[in-house]
N, C-alpha and C positions, 0 to 999 in steps of 0.2 A: 505493500500499500504505500502510497506516495506521501510525503511530509508537507505538501504544499497546503493543506488545511490548516496543518498549525501556524505556518507564516501568515495564511489570511487572518485566522482567528488573533493572531498578536495585536491586531490593530481592533478598535470599535467600528461597527458598520456606520458610515455617514447617512445611509439613505433614511430619509424621514418616515418613510412606512415601514422602516425594520428597525434602526437604532439599536441592534444588538450589541452588548458591550463586549470588551476584548475576552476572549476565552469562550465563546459560544458561538453557535451556528447563527446564520442568518434566519431571517422568519419572513414569512408572506404576510400579506393584508390579513389573512383570515386566520392568522395566529398558529401556522403550522411551521415545522422545519422546513425551510427551503432545500431544493433539490440540489440547486448550485449556489455558490456564494455570489453576492452582487458585485458585479463589476467595480463599483466605486470603492469597495474596499480595499481590493488588492492592487489597484493600478499603479500605487506609488511604489511598489517594491519591484525594483529592477531585474529579480530573477522570475517574476510574475507578468511583468508589464506586456508581453506579447500574448499571454496565454488567453486572455480575456473569458476563462472558462474555468474555473475549478468546482468539480464536483463534492457535493457534502458526502463524508464517507459513511457507510453504513451503522458504524458504533454512534454516530450523531442522530440516526433515525430519521432521516427525511420522510416529511409528511405526517410525523406524529406531532401532538400538541408542542407547540414551542414554550419551553421553560429555561431558564437562564441557567446557566452550568455555574458551580460554585468558583467565586473569585477567590485568587490568592489573598493570604494574610494582609499583604502590603498595598491591596488595591484601595484606590482613592488618595494615597498620599503621593504628592509629587514632590521631587528635589527643588529645593528653594532657588529661584533664580531663573527657572524654566518659564517659558512662555508658551501658551496653548496656541497653536494655529489652528485654522478651520478652513474650510472650501466650499462655497455654495454654488450649485450648477443647475441650470434650467436647459433643456433642449432647444427651445426656440425662444425668439425675441417677445414672443406674447407672454410667454409664463412669468409669473413673479417669482423673485427669490425671498420675498419677506419672511414667509414661514421658517425657510431655513436659517436666515440671517438672525431672526427671533430667537430659534433654539439653539444656535452658538452663542449667542450672547448670554442666554440663561445657564448655559453650560460653562460660563466662564471663560470664554475663548475671547482674546482680546485682537487677535490679528485673523482677519478673513479675507480670503480672496476670494472674488465672484465672477463667474462667467457665464454667458449664454453661448451654449457651442453644442452642436448634436453627439448623442452618447457614443457614436462610432469613430468620432475623430480621434485619431492617433496621436495628435499633439493638444496640449492644453497649456497655453502660455501661462494664463495667470496661476495655474496650479504649478508649473514647473518652478515658475518665479518665487512663489512660497515656500517651496522646499529648498 
């Protein structure tokens, strides 16, 4: 079994309909474990940037009712001096980023890059600049 899912799960899912925390699988809008991890979750990882598709392993029970997996004891503690970065994206110019920007703000994210660019775009200039 590939360990790609562990790399994906090392990051929280930025999709507003999912918002799965780190160390948990992605979820669907119906509250089920997603069959595939959301693309937005693993695009920042160079080793997976070309994959655009990472299946949820059987041990995560795809299709089952989603529950958050246990977080490590150190979860929620951040090193002093670190800044939380965020990204908001919409597929079309007509879509609003307001809900995403509000959720990032509520989560304490101080620096948010935003862009309106298609999902299948291979380059995301604002995201790359933030990283």
